[in-house]
C-alpha positions, 0 to 999 in steps of 0.5 A: 899464216890463217887457215883463210890464207892457206885456203886461198893458195891452195892449188885445189882451189884453182878448180873453183871455177869448175864445180862438182855436183855431187847427187845424192839420189836416194838416202837411208830415209826416204819412202814412197810414202815420203815421195814417190820420186825417190828412186829406190830400185836398182833400175830406178836408182840408175836411170835416175843418176843417168839422167842426172849425169846428162844435166850435170852431175859429175859425182854420185853418191849411192845408197842401195835398197833391198827388194822390200826398199828397205836400206841394204849395206849388200855389195851384190845390190851395189854391184847392180847399181855401179855396172848399171850407170857404167854402162852408160857412163864409165866416166862419173865418179861413184860413190857408196855409202857406209853409214851406220844408222842401220848397220853397226858392224864392220863386216856389214859397213865394209861389205861393199869396200869387197867390189873391184875391178870395173866395179869398185867405187871411187869413193865411199862416205866416212862420217867422222863422229856419231851424231843424231838425227831427227829420225835416230842416232847415227853411230860412228865410234872411234875404232869403227872410223880408223878401220873404215879408214885403214880399209878403204886405204888397203883397197885404194878407194877414196874417203868421202868425208862427212862432216856436219860438226866442227869436231869432225874436222879435227877427226879429218886431221887425226886420220890424215896425222895417221896416215890414213887418208891421203891429200886431196882430201875431199870433204862433205860439210853437211848443214841443216841436221837438227843436231849439228852445224846450220846454215848460219854465218857463225857456223859456216865460218867455223867450219870454213876457215878450218878446213885442211888446205890440201882439201876440196870441199862441197857443201850440202844441206837437208830439208829447207837448208839445201839451197842456202848450202849449195849457194855456199858451195858454189860460191866459195867451195868447190861444188854442191852436194844435191838430191832428194836424200837430203831434200824432197821439196822444191819450196820452203813451202813444201808444196812442190816436190822435187826430183832429182833432175829438178834439183840437179838442173837448179843447182847447175843453172845457179852455178852457171849463172855465178859465171862457173861451169860444171867439171866434167868427170874427168876433171873432178877425177884430176881434182881428186886425185882418182884414178881414170 
């Protein structure tokens, strides 16, 4: 039986009519000079996230910034963001970043995993290999990936498995074989980065046909790749990742600055045009086997 057949038989594909909209509002790279629309303070992130949830976002992928608007790993900042969003939308799925682009030690990258109770995130990002972005490297050594996966397993936070290239899917299988991650696996395929997989048929086919059967997968794209990647995720996967973290423009000519609300609204409307609906946060929790 080939992988495509396995994909079609996966119980997770029963959910494909109800799609995930994963909002990535901030990221580590965007600045106010690049776009005044990017939310950087706690209040800005909370306000924009809540508006996008009302439009249809059902997962929010969070990055935190310090008082100088620089990326921070500190759980105290994440705590304030999570509290602010959950005050208005208690059921939305919240994820946090464990990125290795700015922070290199396990203590830094795992700090936010110490949050507990109502402030504990549902998801945490786990990039599955080292790679280069246009602005610099993201270093993810094998032992760091394993340690972060172990920590998430211990504290009951689900990895948001960030897949930029084919070898990273092999890392998903490795972690699964070691019982470091549990199904359903949540994969974000992120396309269009300078040094990794692109939005073209051969790259997409290699990735999609290699996804483990017990997976829920969404697709995001960097820069001009965002709309095409989102369309792929809506049409053939379980949804899309969208937001100013990945793309600051509404058009390929880069004449119309985007907002998180505009990007979210666009992908929601596309899903509706394709005869699909955005899943409720409760449904997303069922899809990913998260607690209520």
